[in-house]
Structure formats: structure tokens, C-alpha cells
LOTI-102606 format. One line per field, with one value per residue (C-alpha): y, z, x. Coordinates in Angstrom, 3 decimals. Example, Ala and Ser with C-alpha at 12.3 -4.5 7.8 and 13.67 -1.06 7.14 Angstrom:
yy: [-4.500, -1.060]
zz: [7.800, 7.140]
xx: [12.300, 13.670]
END
This chain:
yy: [44.071, 40.329, 38.655, 35.276, 35.525, 35.741, 33.565, 30.859, 30.713, 30.552, 27.839, 25.954, 26.197, 25.030, 22.209, 20.746, 21.197, 19.401, 16.507, 13.080, 11.560, 8.986, 10.985, 8.383, 6.089, 7.557, 9.003, 12.570, 15.259, 12.788, 14.382, 17.698, 20.917, 22.214, 23.922, 26.985, 24.759, 22.511, 19.315, 18.174, 19.422, 22.698, 26.118, 26.317, 22.803, 19.471, 16.509, 12.861, 12.660, 12.487, 14.837, 14.015, 11.033, 8.190, 4.946, 1.945, 1.183, 4.693, 7.813, 11.309, 14.864, 18.416, 22.085, 25.053, 28.735, 30.519, 34.149, 35.545, 39.411, 40.708, 44.284, 44.899, 41.775, 39.841, 36.052, 34.437, 30.580, 28.239, 24.492, 21.164, 17.613, 14.002, 11.058, 7.371, 4.562, 6.722, 5.798, 8.653, 12.290, 14.511, 18.472, 21.574, 25.117, 28.630, 31.427, 35.073, 37.517, 41.365, 43.314, 46.849, 47.855, 46.099, 47.514, 50.921, 50.215, 48.962, 50.697, 53.767, 51.399, 48.675, 50.441, 47.678, 47.719, 44.390, 44.659, 40.842, 37.483, 34.186, 30.754, 27.238, 24.368, 20.638, 18.162, 14.441, 12.626, 9.094, 7.230, 5.164, 3.253, 3.295, 4.822, 8.204, 6.619, 3.087, 2.600, 3.016, 5.328, 7.031, 7.622, 8.526, 10.108, 11.475, 14.208, 16.658, 20.025, 21.400, 25.206, 27.728, 31.447, 33.131, 36.388, 36.526, 40.261, 41.043, 37.815, 38.229, 41.825, 40.982, 38.104, 34.811, 32.367, 30.562, 30.718, 27.318, 24.599, 21.361, 20.858, 17.297, 16.469, 13.611, 13.874, 11.873, 12.308, 10.670, 11.056, 10.458, 9.597, 11.401, 13.106, 16.493, 16.779, 13.834, 15.485, 13.881, 15.451, 15.448, 15.882, 16.383, 16.794, 17.394, 17.624, 19.564, 19.865, 23.244, 26.127, 28.195, 31.862, 32.611, 29.385, 30.105, 33.357, 35.127, 32.622, 29.850, 30.155, 33.300, 34.744, 33.294, 29.807, 27.971, 24.353, 22.493, 22.829, 20.706, 22.675, 21.736, 22.043, 20.956, 21.347, 20.504, 20.252, 19.534, 18.396, 20.124, 17.824, 16.185, 19.662, 21.959, 21.733, 24.439, 24.399, 26.056, 25.437, 26.471, 26.484, 26.937, 28.873, 28.994, 32.237, 32.414, 36.181, 38.960, 41.348, 40.621, 38.076, 35.390, 34.713, 31.475, 31.228, 30.350, 30.533, 29.712, 28.225, 27.132, 24.687, 24.020, 21.067, 21.244, 18.487, 15.818, 17.970, 21.300, 22.740, 26.283, 27.314, 30.819, 31.473, 34.342, 34.194, 35.603, 35.616, 37.882, 40.296, 39.643, 41.432, 44.384, 44.916, 44.259, 42.143, 40.718, 39.540, 39.115, 36.922, 33.735, 32.229, 29.134, 27.342, 23.695, 21.146, 17.408, 15.121]
zz: [-53.476, -54.496, -54.051, -54.709, -57.858, -56.946, -59.995, -59.125, -55.461, -56.764, -59.300, -56.363, -54.061, -56.890, -57.835, -54.210, -53.618, -56.768, -56.661, -56.279, -52.960, -53.254, -52.216, -50.310, -47.297, -44.540, -41.399, -41.238, -41.363, -41.541, -44.574, -42.707, -44.786, -47.262, -46.275, -48.000, -49.720, -51.055, -48.984, -46.351, -42.949, -41.237, -42.669, -42.029, -41.686, -43.456, -41.301, -41.863, -43.102, -46.966, -48.408, -49.307, -48.066, -50.240, -48.478, -49.416, -52.535, -53.746, -55.460, -54.139, -54.607, -53.110, -54.410, -52.148, -52.170, -49.321, -48.604, -45.646, -44.915, -42.582, -41.758, -44.777, -46.963, -48.814, -49.708, -52.010, -52.713, -55.090, -54.597, -55.860, -54.926, -55.696, -53.509, -54.410, -52.091, -49.015, -49.780, -52.249, -52.413, -55.327, -55.030, -57.007, -55.524, -56.666, -54.251, -54.931, -52.537, -52.809, -52.155, -52.241, -48.688, -49.240, -52.832, -51.284, -48.768, -51.292, -54.492, -53.618, -52.951, -55.876, -58.311, -58.048, -60.226, -59.054, -57.010, -56.249, -56.052, -57.469, -56.461, -57.915, -55.695, -56.718, -53.787, -53.149, -49.830, -49.227, -46.148, -44.821, -41.931, -39.336, -38.948, -37.343, -35.560, -34.454, -34.455, -31.108, -32.647, -35.226, -38.787, -40.419, -43.850, -45.828, -48.372, -50.571, -52.097, -55.042, -55.164, -57.806, -57.937, -61.119, -60.415, -58.741, -58.650, -55.106, -53.601, -55.370, -54.333, -50.676, -51.100, -51.808, -53.636, -55.772, -57.367, -56.599, -54.025, -52.433, -48.926, -47.538, -44.407, -42.027, -40.312, -37.568, -36.670, -33.919, -32.863, -29.100, -28.332, -25.514, -24.423, -23.161, -21.709, -23.588, -26.810, -29.355, -29.628, -32.760, -32.395, -35.210, -35.325, -38.398, -39.117, -42.289, -44.092, -45.901, -47.140, -48.190, -47.019, -45.910, -47.120, -50.388, -51.182, -50.777, -52.597, -51.224, -49.333, -48.468, -47.254, -43.889, -44.907, -48.166, -47.055, -45.796, -42.160, -39.961, -38.719, -36.297, -36.805, -34.499, -34.136, -31.853, -32.921, -30.562, -31.904, -30.427, -32.354, -35.792, -37.436, -35.542, -34.801, -32.913, -32.398, -32.995, -35.134, -34.788, -37.647, -37.097, -39.778, -41.008, -40.863, -44.212, -44.822, -43.098, -44.700, -42.256, -39.442, -40.006, -37.215, -36.680, -37.800, -35.451, -35.695, -33.819, -36.073, -36.157, -38.874, -39.898, -41.764, -42.436, -45.097, -46.286, -49.546, -47.873, -45.134, -44.136, -41.968, -40.336, -38.522, -36.698, -38.090, -36.630, -39.203, -37.019, -38.898, -42.572, -44.774, -42.257, -41.968, -38.221, -36.498, -39.506, -38.058, -39.673, -40.658, -42.701, -44.484, -46.521, -48.617, -49.499, -51.480, -51.454, -54.219]
xx: [-58.434, -58.670, -62.052, -63.598, -65.502, -69.157, -70.421, -67.847, -69.140, -72.744, -71.871, -70.110, -73.138, -75.583, -73.213, -73.031, -76.993, -77.730, -75.077, -76.306, -76.940, -74.153, -70.916, -69.147, -69.778, -67.307, -68.814, -69.996, -67.305, -64.382, -63.033, -62.079, -62.176, -59.555, -56.493, -55.189, -52.971, -55.604, -55.092, -57.708, -57.264, -57.981, -57.454, -53.859, -52.401, -53.012, -54.281, -53.923, -57.589, -58.069, -60.693, -64.190, -66.215, -64.861, -64.352, -62.033, -63.791, -64.940, -63.692, -64.663, -63.784, -63.883, -64.204, -63.303, -63.194, -61.416, -60.537, -58.685, -58.770, -56.012, -55.148, -53.038, -53.437, -56.091, -55.492, -57.997, -57.628, -59.369, -58.849, -59.916, -59.133, -59.897, -59.591, -59.207, -60.249, -59.537, -55.806, -54.568, -55.621, -54.555, -55.078, -54.665, -54.809, -54.294, -53.355, -53.596, -52.234, -52.981, -49.795, -50.907, -49.543, -46.262, -45.646, -46.222, -43.614, -41.002, -41.535, -39.105, -36.270, -36.897, -39.243, -41.773, -45.068, -46.459, -49.613, -50.230, -48.717, -50.003, -48.786, -49.915, -49.831, -49.872, -50.294, -50.515, -51.184, -51.035, -52.676, -49.948, -51.594, -54.389, -57.936, -58.674, -61.844, -60.775, -56.998, -55.582, -52.682, -54.942, -54.410, -50.958, -50.501, -47.531, -47.914, -46.012, -46.775, -45.112, -45.377, -44.567, -44.799, -46.082, -44.706, -41.216, -40.421, -41.327, -39.783, -36.653, -36.379, -36.621, -34.073, -35.846, -33.589, -36.161, -39.535, -40.608, -40.040, -41.556, -42.822, -42.964, -44.866, -45.965, -49.435, -51.099, -54.768, -56.882, -60.523, -61.226, -64.593, -66.415, -62.976, -64.248, -67.755, -68.929, -67.932, -65.519, -62.090, -59.923, -56.080, -53.702, -49.857, -47.939, -44.099, -43.422, -39.990, -39.906, -37.989, -41.031, -41.258, -44.688, -45.758, -44.203, -45.956, -42.811, -40.679, -38.299, -34.888, -33.205, -29.885, -30.318, -30.973, -31.686, -32.151, -35.271, -36.039, -38.263, -41.467, -44.233, -47.880, -50.841, -54.434, -57.542, -61.019, -64.036, -67.289, -70.107, -72.408, -72.355, -72.707, -70.580, -66.724, -64.692, -60.983, -57.491, -54.437, -50.697, -48.200, -44.449, -42.700, -38.885, -37.222, -35.003, -34.882, -32.959, -35.307, -37.982, -38.610, -41.268, -43.701, -45.815, -49.333, -52.185, -55.999, -59.343, -62.048, -65.724, -66.810, -70.570, -71.404, -75.176, -75.051, -72.478, -72.159, -71.270, -69.038, -68.738, -65.689, -64.810, -61.718, -59.864, -56.186, -53.121, -50.079, -47.887, -45.571, -45.501, -42.771, -42.318, -46.242, -46.983, -49.582, -51.461, -54.867, -58.188, -61.012, -60.793, -63.937, -64.283, -66.998, -66.224, -68.416, -68.070, -68.956]
END
């Protein structure tokens, strides 16, 4: 199985603990955490928020290690991002998916040897208007994610058309003060144009559809106090391959922000059926450092 390198995790923790105190001027936890695709948001979906604590005259950045363990898969993600003037976010992420169970299922029919998939993602997000805290209509951002598979044997065998593709999305986020039991509530909605199969991990396009489709994503987060956030996410998915139907994703999460430099997120994720393997549920963990 694929695991986050322990030395890299230790280095990230040491770096964030020893970073300089000046890591940006924005209010606590307004940078979100890192998604599995590298951009700022929740675990599954980008938000209109930009990463780090950089305000309108500052640079900031994030480093993140994530791992999701479901019944038959392991997904490890390493991501990094930089934010300029709370206006532009640039991100890089690498996803590695363990395929042991899927390869066992397919190898008799296709003679497959590959036991993991690796995908690189380059992202950019631009804040268009508004502010998540004070604007009546919240903050709005537009983003894109260019994704490329490093190994295309399995996606090609199940009918994917391409080894690369680009997602484009529009996100709106708004924080409502004292909205639920005197607690602050963060609401996010995203519309994504995509042709990615399982987020791109199984290639792009297929025999059912090869064009971009609009997909909806949404999340809610309730601040219990300045250190703790609980909530849920939902992500709609396209269904491009007749090989296997593709279910929507959802999760329930808790994020702990003990310090402006550090955030730890845990979630119960449900990915539905993934490439004929049914009911993929499990635990997602992420460690993020800000600087």
C-alpha cells in the first residue's frame, strides 16, 4: 500500500513549528485547508478562499500531506501552494493511488501489470470579487486545474480517451456570523466543468461522453470555536465510462487549527463504487503547514 513518507511528514511538522511568526495578516482559519487536488478548500472540493494567511499586500504559502484509506484503495497526496496578495493562488499536487484490488480484478482480461496510478495537478485560482467575511454576497473565485496521468495503462484499458485534461470551476464562499447556536457558519458552492473520471485518476472522457459537463459541489462548515471546524462536503461526478458507473463523493469532516502555522483535518469519506469495487468508504487525514 502507498503511504505518506514519514520523513517528509516530520520535515513538514518541523518546518511549520520553526517558521517565522509573520505568516500573513488574515483572520484565523480563513485560508481553509488543502483539497486532494492542491487548491484551498475542504478535502474534496475547492472553496473561493485562497490558501495561507496572505492579505492584500503579502505573499504566503502552504504545504500539505494527505492520505485516504478506503476498503480497497489508498490515495496519498502531496501538495504545495503559494498565494500573492490574497488575489492569486498557484498550486502543485501529486496523487498516488494504490490499485492492488482493481488490478487483481482486471488482469485476467487485460494482462495488466500496473499496481498504482500517479497524477500530477497544476492549479491556479483567481479571486474575482468580494470578501468571505464582510461582503454581503461573499467571496467569488475562478480556478483551473490541469491534470496529467503518468501511467495510462489501466485508464486506457477501461475506456478512457485521454491521459490529461483541464477542469475549470467557479466558487462562492460566505461566512455567516452567529448563524447556528451563536456559532459562525461557512457555506461554499462550486460549479465545475470537467471530463475527468474519478477526478482524473482514471483518465479523461470515455465511450459514454467525451466532453466537459457541469458538476455541482457544496460544503458547510460550523466553527465550534476558533480552533475547531466541523462540516460536510458533496461533490457531483460525471459518468463517462460504460465499464463502471461513477458515484458522487461526500464526506463529513473535523478540522483542528491549533496554530496559524498548522492545521489537521480528519474525515469519513464515501466515494461510492469505484471501477466495479463497491461502496468505497474510509478515513481521510491531512496535515497542512502555512508560512
